[in-house]
C-alpha positions in Angstrom: 0.0 0.0 0.0 2.7 2.5 1.0 4.6 2.2 -2.3 1.4 2.3 -4.4 0.3 5.5 -2.6 3.6 7.2 -3.1 3.6 6.2 -6.8 0.2 7.7 -7.3 1.0 10.8 -5.3 4.1 11.4 -7.5 2.1 10.9 -10.6 -0.6 13.5 -9.5 2.0 16.0 -8.3 3.7 15.8 -11.7 0.2 16.6 -13.2 0.2 19.8 -11.2 -1.9 18.7 -8.1 -0.2 20.3 -5.1 -1.2 20.8 -1.5 -5.0 20.9 -1.7 -6.7 22.6 1.3 -9.7 20.3 1.1 -10.5 16.9 -0.2 -14.1 16.2 -1.2 -15.7 12.9 -2.0 -18.9 13.4 -4.0 -21.5 10.7 -3.6 -24.5 9.4 -5.6 -26.2 12.1 -7.7 -24.0 14.8 -6.1 -21.2 14.9 -8.6 -22.3 18.2 -10.1 -21.1 20.0 -6.9 -17.9 20.2 -9.0 -19.6 23.2 -10.8 -18.7 25.2 -7.7 -15.1 24.6 -8.4 -12.9 26.7 -10.7 -11.5 23.6 -12.4 -7.8 23.5 -13.3 -7.1 19.8 -13.8 -9.4 16.9 -14.6 -8.0 13.3 -14.6 -10.2 10.2 -15.3 -9.6 7.5 -12.8 -8.5 5.0 -15.5 -5.5 7.3 -16.2 -4.3 7.3 -12.6 -1.9 4.6 -11.5 -3.3 2.1 -8.9 -6.8 3.8 -8.9 -9.9 1.5 -9.2 -12.6 2.7 -11.7 -16.1 3.4 -10.4 -18.7 1.1 -11.8 -21.8 2.7 -10.4 -24.2 4.8 -12.4 -24.1 8.5 -11.3 -20.4 8.2 -10.4 -18.4 9.9 -13.2 -15.0 8.6 -12.2 -12.8 11.8 -12.3 -10.4 13.5 -10.0 -10.9 17.2 -10.1 -8.4 19.8 -8.9 -9.2 23.5 -8.7 -10.3 26.3 -6.4 -13.3 27.5 -4.4 -12.5 31.1 -3.5 -8.9 31.1 -2.3 -8.9 27.4 -1.3 -7.4 24.6 -3.4 -9.9 21.7 -3.8 -9.3 18.1 -4.8 -12.6 16.4 -5.5 -13.5 12.8 -6.3 -16.4 12.8 -8.7 -17.5 9.3 -7.9 -16.3 7.0 -5.1 -15.5 3.3 -4.8 -17.8 0.9 -2.8 -17.0 -2.3 -1.1 -20.1 -3.9 -2.7 -18.6 -3.3 -6.2 -16.1 -6.1 -5.5 -13.1 -3.9 -4.6 -11.1 -4.9 -1.6 -11.4 -2.6 1.3 -7.8 -1.5 0.6 -8.8 -0.4 -2.9 -12.0 1.3 -1.6 -10.1 3.6 0.7 -6.9 4.0 -1.5 -7.8 7.5 -2.7 -8.1 8.8 0.8 -4.5 7.7 1.5 -3.4 9.5 -1.7 -5.3 12.7 -0.7 -3.4 12.8 2.6 0.0 12.5 1.0 -0.9 15.2 -1.5 -1.4 17.5 1.5 -5.1 17.2 2.3 -5.8 17.7 6.0 -9.6 18.4 5.8 -11.9 15.8 4.2 -15.5 16.5 3.2 -17.6 13.4 2.4 -21.1 13.2 1.0 -23.5 10.4 0.3 -27.1 9.5 -0.4 -28.8 7.6 2.4 -32.1 6.2 3.6 -33.7 8.1 6.5 -35.1 6.2 9.5 -35.7 9.3 11.6 -39.5 10.0 11.4 -38.7 13.8 11.4 -36.9 13.4 8.1 -38.3 13.7 4.6 -36.9 12.9 1.2 -34.6 15.7 0.1 -33.4 16.6 3.5 -29.7 17.4 4.0 -28.3 15.7 7.1 -25.1 16.8 8.8 -23.4 13.6 10.0 -22.6 13.9 13.7 -21.3 10.3 14.2 -21.4 6.9 12.6 -22.0 3.2 13.3 -19.8 0.8 11.4 -21.5 -2.4 10.4 -19.4 -3.1 7.3 -18.4 -6.8 7.0 -14.7 -5.8 6.9 -12.8 -3.1 8.7 -10.6 -0.8 6.6 -7.7 -1.1 9.1 -7.9 -4.9 9.3 -4.6 -6.6 9.1 -1.0 -5.6 9.8 -0.7 -1.9 10.6 1.7 0.3 8.7 2.9 2.9 11.3 3.9 5.3 8.4 0.1 5.8 7.9 -1.0 6.0 11.5 -1.3 4.1 14.8 -2.6 0.6 15.3 -5.5 1.8 17.5 -7.3 4.9 16.3 -9.2 7.4 18.5 -12.7 7.8 17.0 -14.3 9.9 19.8 -14.7 12.8 17.3 -14.9 11.2 13.9 -16.7 14.2 12.5 -15.3 17.6 13.6 -17.6 19.4 16.0 -16.0 22.7 14.9 -16.8 22.0 11.3 -20.4 20.9 12.2 -21.0 24.2 14.1 -19.6 26.1 11.2 -21.9 24.4 8.7 -24.9 25.0 10.9 -24.0 28.7 10.9 -23.6 28.7 7.2 -27.0 27.0 6.7 -28.7 29.5 9.0 -27.2 32.5 7.1 -28.2 31.0 3.7 -31.7 30.0 5.1 -31.2 26.4 4.0 -32.7 23.9 6.5 -30.5 21.1 7.6 -30.9 18.1 9.9 -28.3 16.4 12.1 -27.9 12.7 12.7 -26.0 9.5 13.0 -25.1 7.5 9.9 -25.0 3.7 9.8 -23.0 1.9 7.1 -24.1 -1.5 5.7 -22.4 -3.4 2.9 -25.2 -3.2 0.3 -25.9 -3.2 -2.6 -29.4 -4.1 -1.7 -31.6 -1.4 -0.2 -32.8 -2.3 3.3 -35.8 -4.5 4.2 -38.4 -3.0 6.5 -36.9 -5.2 9.3 -33.4 -3.9 8.6 -34.6 -0.3 8.6 -36.2 -1.0 12.0 -32.8 -2.5 13.2 -31.0 0.7 12.1 -33.4 2.8 14.1 -33.1 0.6 17.2 -29.3 0.8 17.0 -29.6 4.6 17.3 -28.9 5.8 13.8 -30.9 8.4 11.8 -29.8 7.3 8.3 -28.3 4.3 6.6 -26.1 3.9 3.5 -23.3 1.9 1.8 -20.3 4.1 2.0 -18.4 6.9 3.8 -17.5 5.1 7.1 -14.4 3.3 5.7 -13.2 6.6 4.2 -13.6 8.5 7.5 -12.0 5.7 9.5 -8.9 5.8 7.3 -8.8 9.6 7.2 -8.8 9.6 11.1 -6.1 6.9 11.0 -3.9 9.5 9.2 -4.9 12.4 11.5 -7.3 14.2 9.0 -10.2 16.3 10.1 -13.6 15.1 8.6 -17.0 16.6 7.9 -19.8 14.5 6.5 -23.2 15.1 5.0 -26.0 12.9 3.7 -28.9 13.6 1.4 -31.9 11.7 2.4 -33.1 10.0 -0.8 -35.6 7.5 0.6 -37.4 6.7 3.8 -37.3 3.6 6.0 -39.6 5.0 8.7 -42.1 2.6 10.2 -45.2 2.6 8.1 -43.6 4.5 5.2 -41.2 1.9 3.7 -41.8 2.0 0.0 -40.2 0.5 -3.1 -37.0 2.3 -4.2 -34.6 2.1 -7.1 -31.1 3.5 -7.8 -32.6 5.8 -10.4 -35.0 7.2 -7.8 -32.2 7.7 -5.3 -30.2 9.7 -8.0 -33.2 11.8 -8.8 -33.8 12.6 -5.1 -30.1 13.4 -4.6 -30.1 15.7 -7.6 -33.1 17.6 -6.2 -30.9 18.7 -3.2 -27.8 19.2 -5.2 -28.2 23.0 -5.6 -28.6 23.7 -1.9 -25.8 21.3 -0.9 -23.6 23.0 -3.4 -24.3 26.4 -1.9 -23.6 25.1 1.6 -20.3 23.5 0.7 -19.1 26.5 -1.3 -19.9 29.0 1.5 -18.5 26.6 4.1 -15.1 26.5 2.3 -15.0 30.2 1.6 -15.5 31.0 5.2 -12.5 28.9 6.4 
């Protein structure tokens, strides 16, 4: 892993990507947030050494480098999921690369199913914490101390300071936001009514198939993280309905404009 990360970092540095202030991972239906970036460099994943290639509809598969205001941004337009068949090591590989390109602040976004009865489709949820129910841990196996410690402190996986700042931004822009706990399952199936009930009983507000491995690895390397979910379907008791990936994309796209405004203002205020 170490040698592969360094090879990829060197390749991207030679392409002109240097010391980004923020790394952003754009989830399902949220890839157009890149429109807020003054783009300088675009590199398809297939052209990047050691990078997997996203196989999910709605994930373009490009690394974007540019600016928002005065801040340098490195954005993944499309992420990798464990359910696609990638190893966990491959799934989190780009986060390792971001760190060694100079990223210290990571913003992650996703589409998720809401189990909080106060939520509705289209809501933007600031992630305050997570529950990891993925079948494999991203730090499983021998630890490489060059990346980080064997045992990682997760008491503040999502920065309280960044959460407070985003709440302030949302208030100023008059964009309503929710807050809640995100639970990660493997997927790729959407949850059964019983599984949605389980998620609620376990104390989560939303459930999805990504994000948690990326944040764990980011924390392993000492990065500061902020996460946001777009609620694209509901698993509230009595409201569980049929859902498709196309419907999830459509719902995510409906919140794209507001989420873009929030992230843009958030970064500019840093």
